[in-house]
C-alpha positions as CSV (number, residue, x, y, z in Angstrom):
1,M,41.6,135.3,97.2
2,K,42.8,138.0,95.3
3,N,42.5,140.7,98.1
4,K,44.2,138.3,100.7
5,A,47.1,137.5,97.7
6,S,47.3,141.7,97.2
7,V,47.7,142.3,100.7
8,C,50.3,139.6,101.0
9,T,52.6,140.9,97.8
10,R,52.4,144.6,99.6
11,A,53.5,143.1,103.1
12,I,56.4,141.0,101.4
13,S,57.1,144.2,99.3
14,G,56.9,146.5,102.4
15,I,59.2,144.1,104.6
16,T,61.5,144.1,101.6
17,I,61.7,148.0,101.3
18,A,62.3,148.2,104.8
19,A,64.9,145.4,104.8
20,A,66.5,147.5,102.1
21,A,66.5,150.9,104.1
22,I,68.0,148.9,107.1
23,S,70.9,147.4,105.3
24,A,71.5,150.9,103.7
25,H,71.6,152.7,106.8
26,A,73.8,149.9,108.5
27,Q,76.4,150.6,106.0
28,L,76.9,154.0,107.1
29,V,77.4,153.0,110.6
30,P,81.1,153.7,111.5
31,P,83.3,150.9,112.8
32,A,83.6,150.5,116.4
33,G,86.1,153.0,118.2
34,Y,85.2,155.9,115.7
35,S,83.3,159.2,117.2
36,G,80.3,160.8,116.1
37,G,79.6,162.0,112.6
38,G,82.2,159.5,111.2
39,L,85.4,161.6,112.5
40,R,88.0,159.1,112.8
41,P,89.8,159.6,116.5
42,G,93.5,159.3,117.0
43,V,92.8,156.4,119.4
44,A,90.0,154.1,119.5
45,V,87.6,153.2,122.5
46,P,89.9,151.0,124.5
47,S,89.2,147.2,124.1
48,D,91.8,145.7,126.7
49,P,91.7,147.5,129.9
50,S,95.0,145.7,130.7
51,A,96.6,147.6,128.0
52,P,99.2,150.6,128.9
53,P,97.5,154.1,128.1
54,L,97.9,155.4,124.6
55,T,97.6,158.7,123.3
56,R,97.7,159.8,119.7
57,I,100.4,162.7,119.2
58,P,99.6,165.2,116.1
59,D,102.0,164.7,113.2
60,T,102.4,168.4,112.9
61,A,103.8,168.3,116.5
62,L,106.6,166.1,115.5
63,W,107.4,167.7,112.0
64,S,110.1,169.6,113.2
65,L,111.9,166.5,114.6
66,I,112.6,165.1,111.0
67,H,115.4,166.5,109.1
68,V,116.2,164.9,105.6
69,D,119.9,165.2,105.0
70,P,120.3,167.8,102.7
71,L,123.4,166.3,100.4
72,Y,121.1,163.1,100.3
73,L,120.7,162.1,96.5
74,R,119.5,159.2,94.6
75,G,120.6,160.0,90.8
76,S,118.7,163.6,90.9
77,A,116.1,162.7,93.4
78,V,116.3,164.0,96.8
79,G,114.9,162.2,100.2
80,H,111.7,163.1,101.8
81,A,110.5,161.9,105.0
82,K,107.2,163.1,106.9
83,V,105.6,161.9,110.0
84,V,102.1,160.5,109.1
85,G,101.6,158.9,112.9
86,A,102.4,158.8,116.5
87,F,101.4,157.2,119.4
88,A,103.2,157.8,123.0
89,I,102.5,154.9,125.2
90,A,102.9,154.8,128.9
91,E,105.6,153.1,130.9
92,T,106.0,152.0,134.5
93,S,108.7,151.3,136.3
94,K,107.5,147.8,136.3
95,A,106.4,147.6,132.9
96,H,108.5,149.1,130.2
97,V,108.9,148.2,126.6
98,V,112.5,146.1,125.9
99,A,111.9,145.0,122.3
100,A,109.5,145.8,119.1
101,W,109.4,144.2,115.9
102,S,106.9,143.3,112.8
103,S,107.2,141.8,109.4
104,G,105.8,145.4,108.1
105,F,105.5,149.2,109.2
106,L,102.4,148.1,110.9
107,P,101.2,146.5,113.3
108,V,103.9,146.9,115.8
109,T,104.7,144.3,119.0
110,L,105.7,145.6,122.0
111,S,107.3,143.4,124.5
112,L,106.9,144.5,128.3
113,S,109.8,144.2,130.5
114,D,106.9,142.0,132.8
115,G,106.6,139.5,130.3
116,R,103.8,141.0,128.4
117,C,103.3,141.7,125.0
118,Y,100.8,144.0,122.9
119,V,100.4,144.8,119.4
120,L,100.0,148.4,118.1
121,Q,97.5,148.6,115.6
122,A,95.9,151.5,113.6
123,D,94.1,152.6,110.2
124,Y,96.1,154.2,107.7
125,E,93.9,156.6,105.5
126,G,93.8,159.8,104.0
127,G,97.8,160.1,104.5
128,T,97.8,159.6,108.0
129,L,97.4,157.5,111.3
130,S,94.0,156.7,113.1
131,N,91.8,154.8,115.4
132,G,95.2,153.2,117.1
133,R,94.5,150.8,119.6
134,L,96.5,148.2,122.1
135,N,95.7,144.8,122.4
136,K,97.1,142.0,124.2
137,L,98.8,138.9,122.5
138,G,101.6,136.4,122.9
139,C,105.3,136.9,122.5
140,D,105.4,134.6,120.1
141,G,107.0,135.7,116.3
142,Q,109.9,137.6,116.6
143,R,112.4,136.7,114.2
144,K,116.0,137.3,113.6
145,S,116.8,140.2,111.1
146,D,117.8,138.1,107.8
147,E,119.4,141.6,106.4
148,P,121.8,142.1,104.1
149,S,125.0,143.9,105.8
150,L,124.7,147.9,105.5
151,P,127.8,150.2,104.6
152,P,129.6,151.3,107.8
153,P,129.7,154.9,109.4
154,P,132.8,156.6,108.3
155,P,135.6,155.9,111.0
156,G,136.0,158.3,113.5
157,R,132.0,159.0,113.4
158,S,130.9,157.0,116.9
159,L,127.6,155.9,116.2
160,R,125.8,152.8,117.3
161,F,123.9,150.4,115.3
162,I,120.3,149.8,116.1
163,G,118.9,147.7,113.7
164,T,118.0,147.3,109.9
165,A,114.4,146.5,107.9
166,W,113.4,146.4,104.2
167,G,116.9,147.7,103.2
168,Y,116.8,150.9,105.8
169,G,119.5,151.4,108.6
170,A,119.0,152.8,111.9
171,W,122.0,154.2,113.7
172,A,122.1,155.9,117.0
173,D,124.0,158.8,117.7
174,D,124.2,158.9,121.4
175,R,125.7,162.0,122.3
176,A,123.3,163.9,120.1
177,R,120.6,161.9,121.3
178,T,119.3,161.4,117.7
179,T,118.8,158.7,115.0
180,I,120.4,158.4,111.9
181,I,118.5,156.5,109.1
182,T,120.2,155.3,105.8
183,A,118.1,154.5,102.6
184,P,117.9,150.9,100.8
185,G,120.3,150.0,98.0
186,A,123.2,152.6,99.6
187,T,126.5,151.4,98.4
188,T,128.2,153.8,101.2
189,F,126.9,155.1,104.6
190,Q,124.7,157.8,103.4
191,P,122.0,159.7,105.7
192,L,118.8,159.6,104.6
193,F,117.0,161.6,107.1
194,T,117.7,162.1,111.0
195,A,114.9,161.6,113.9
196,Q,115.8,163.8,117.0
197,M,114.9,160.8,119.3
198,T,116.6,158.0,120.7
199,S,115.3,154.8,118.8
200,T,115.3,151.5,120.0
201,A,113.8,149.7,116.9
202,I,113.0,150.0,113.3
203,I,110.2,148.3,111.7
204,A,109.5,149.3,107.5
205,M,107.8,148.2,104.5
206,N,108.6,149.3,100.9
207,S,106.6,150.2,97.9
208,P,106.8,147.5,95.5
209,D,107.0,150.1,92.2
210,S,108.9,153.1,93.9
211,P,111.7,154.1,95.6
212,S,109.4,155.0,98.5
213,G,107.8,153.4,101.7
214,N,106.7,153.6,105.3
215,V,109.2,153.6,108.4
216,T,108.3,153.4,112.0
217,L,110.7,153.8,114.6
218,V,110.3,152.8,118.7
219,G,111.8,154.9,120.8
220,K,112.0,158.0,123.2
221,I,111.4,161.6,122.6
222,K,111.8,163.7,125.7
223,D,112.0,160.7,127.8
224,Q,108.5,159.5,126.7
225,L,108.1,156.0,124.5
226,T,107.1,156.8,121.2
227,V,106.1,155.3,117.9
228,V,106.5,156.8,115.0
229,T,105.7,156.1,111.6
230,L,106.9,158.1,108.6
231,Q,106.2,158.2,104.8
232,V,109.5,158.4,102.9
233,R,111.0,158.7,99.7
234,Y,114.5,158.0,98.6
């Protein structure tokens, strides 16, 4: 009986050790869509074959398109804006984006002209976006903005209002093909930064304990639909 009990104990111990080893190994397996070696790809392995093709644009490729206004001041603090993620989405003549919305800076719901809607999601780690993916979903959920009115541009400046989110305002300069972003809490029209893109929507979310946040712009860069997320301070 002792021999049988000993064998049984060793067997149970072996199973326990093996299970622990499997569990420990499983914790090292990267999430679906990640490449080997634990690297985070710009775009995940497509999980929705019906989604438009998605391409991750390197952050550095767009840094030169963002210009913080040198005259912006909030007390003694100057403005800051830096691209932390950008995705290009392929459009066709029969399926192009007509609207975009979100309750924060991500995920972003994109409404297409053919009646379909997709949500753009990404992981925000290490100061950059990765593992971007598009998935189909219902088109409900768009809400009208209840943001307070913003200070208008000065007389004589031809700017078209795009929208507002979390106190930020987005204005289009159609002649220059740029988007001007104003900061939350401003009592006069004071640009925070300018993006060299023709935007159609602004989405944002602020930090609860500092004058900073993330702003996402949806629009065209060189006629290509692009979703750009920036880290900002104001």
